[in-house]
C-alpha positions in Angstrom: -148.2 -83.4 49.4 -145.4 -82.5 51.7 -144.2 -85.4 53.8 -142.6 -84.9 57.1 -138.9 -85.7 57.1 -136.0 -85.3 59.5 -134.1 -82.0 59.3 -130.8 -83.8 59.7 -129.2 -85.0 56.5 -126.0 -87.0 57.1 -123.0 -85.5 55.3 -120.7 -88.5 55.9 -121.9 -91.9 55.0 -120.4 -95.4 54.6 -118.7 -96.4 51.4 -121.5 -97.5 49.0 -119.1 -100.0 47.4 -118.6 -101.7 50.8 -122.4 -101.7 51.2 -122.8 -103.3 47.8 -120.3 -106.1 48.7 -122.0 -106.8 52.1 -125.4 -107.0 50.5 -124.1 -109.4 47.8 -122.7 -111.5 50.6 -125.9 -111.4 52.7 -128.0 -112.6 49.7 -125.4 -115.1 48.5 -125.4 -113.1 45.3 -128.8 -114.5 44.4 -130.9 -111.3 44.1 -130.6 -108.2 42.0 -130.5 -104.8 43.8 -129.4 -101.2 43.6 -127.6 -99.1 46.2 -128.5 -95.4 46.3 -125.9 -92.7 47.0 -126.5 -92.6 50.7 -126.5 -96.4 51.0 -130.2 -97.3 50.9 -130.7 -100.6 49.1 -133.7 -101.7 47.1 -133.9 -105.3 46.1 -135.6 -106.9 43.1 -137.8 -109.8 43.8 -135.6 -112.0 41.7 -132.2 -112.2 40.0 -133.4 -109.7 37.3 -132.9 -106.0 37.5 -135.9 -103.7 37.5 -136.0 -100.4 35.6 -134.7 -97.3 37.5 -138.3 -96.1 37.6 -139.5 -99.2 39.4 -136.7 -99.0 41.9 -137.4 -95.2 42.5 -141.1 -95.9 43.0 -140.4 -98.7 45.5 -138.0 -96.4 47.4 -140.5 -93.4 47.4 -143.3 -95.7 48.6 -141.5 -96.3 51.9 -141.8 -92.7 53.0 -145.5 -92.6 52.1 -146.2 -95.1 54.9 -145.9 -94.6 58.7 -142.2 -94.3 59.6 -141.3 -97.7 60.8 -138.2 -99.8 60.7 -136.6 -102.9 62.3 -132.9 -103.2 63.1 -131.4 -106.6 62.7 -127.8 -107.3 63.9 -125.8 -109.2 61.4 -123.2 -111.8 62.3 -120.3 -109.5 61.1 -121.3 -106.7 63.4 -123.2 -104.6 60.9 -126.8 -103.5 61.5 -129.4 -104.0 58.8 -132.2 -101.4 59.0 -135.3 -103.0 57.4 -138.0 -100.7 56.1 -141.2 -101.8 54.4 -141.1 -103.9 51.3 -137.7 -104.8 49.7 -136.0 -101.6 51.0 -133.3 -101.6 53.7 -130.3 -99.7 54.8 -127.0 -101.0 56.1 -125.1 -99.4 58.9 -121.6 -100.7 59.0 -120.6 -101.6 62.5 -117.2 -100.0 62.4 -118.5 -96.8 60.8 -121.2 -96.6 63.5 -118.7 -97.0 66.3 -116.3 -94.5 64.8 -119.1 -91.9 64.4 -121.5 -92.9 67.2 -121.1 -89.6 69.1 -122.0 -87.5 66.1 -124.8 -89.8 65.0 -126.4 -89.7 68.5 -126.0 -85.9 68.7 -127.5 -85.4 65.2 -130.4 -87.8 65.7 -131.2 -85.9 69.0 -131.0 -82.5 67.3 -132.6 -83.2 63.9 -133.1 -86.8 63.2 -136.7 -87.2 64.4 -140.0 -86.5 62.7 -142.6 -84.1 64.1 -144.2 -85.8 67.1 -141.5 -88.3 67.7 -139.5 -88.3 70.9 -136.3 -89.9 72.1 -137.1 -92.7 74.6 -135.0 -93.1 77.7 -132.9 -96.2 77.8 -135.1 -97.9 80.3 -138.1 -97.5 77.9 -136.4 -98.9 74.9 -137.2 -102.5 73.9 -134.1 -102.6 71.7 -130.5 -101.8 72.4 -129.8 -98.1 72.4 -127.3 -98.4 69.6 -129.9 -100.1 67.4 -132.3 -97.2 68.0 -129.8 -94.6 66.9 -128.4 -96.7 64.0 -132.0 -97.2 62.8 -132.7 -93.4 62.9 -129.4 -92.8 61.1 -130.4 -95.3 58.4 -133.8 -93.6 58.1 -132.1 -90.2 57.7 -130.0 -91.8 54.8 -133.3 -93.1 53.3 -134.8 -89.6 53.2 -131.7 -88.3 51.6 -131.9 -91.0 48.9 -135.6 -90.3 48.3 -134.8 -86.6 47.8 -132.0 -87.3 45.2 -133.0 -90.6 43.6 -129.4 -91.3 42.5 -128.5 -94.9 42.0 -124.8 -95.3 42.8 -124.3 -99.1 42.3 -126.2 -102.0 40.7 -125.9 -105.7 41.2 -127.4 -108.6 39.2 -126.3 -112.2 39.5 
């Protein structure tokens, strides 16, 4: 089965080591997780690591569902992109601000799935930056699903 995916694949992403450190901080170091090469994070349900296969299956399951996410602003200015289950992406606030023009242009030209449309700012129920950061996070998710390369691991 061929799943729809955005045509845009981000070629510049945040430092996954910084994502690892932020995620450790957000969880107070209490949960095990992995960070994939484009920054998508999959959490364990406890302090114990899962096998790579379980993490991969959890990641792949997200793109088998309707494409949905929620963007949550963090106190430090970063944006957490929550997908279904224990899968999320982190968009570092400084990175987003530094690359906002390119991210918006790339989302507009290739970051949407078939049938999706960019809403005008007056039709958005979330801040415009959250919309584009979420779609950027989703593009990174699809890159991580296509490569399934775990870059970093954390276990308390």
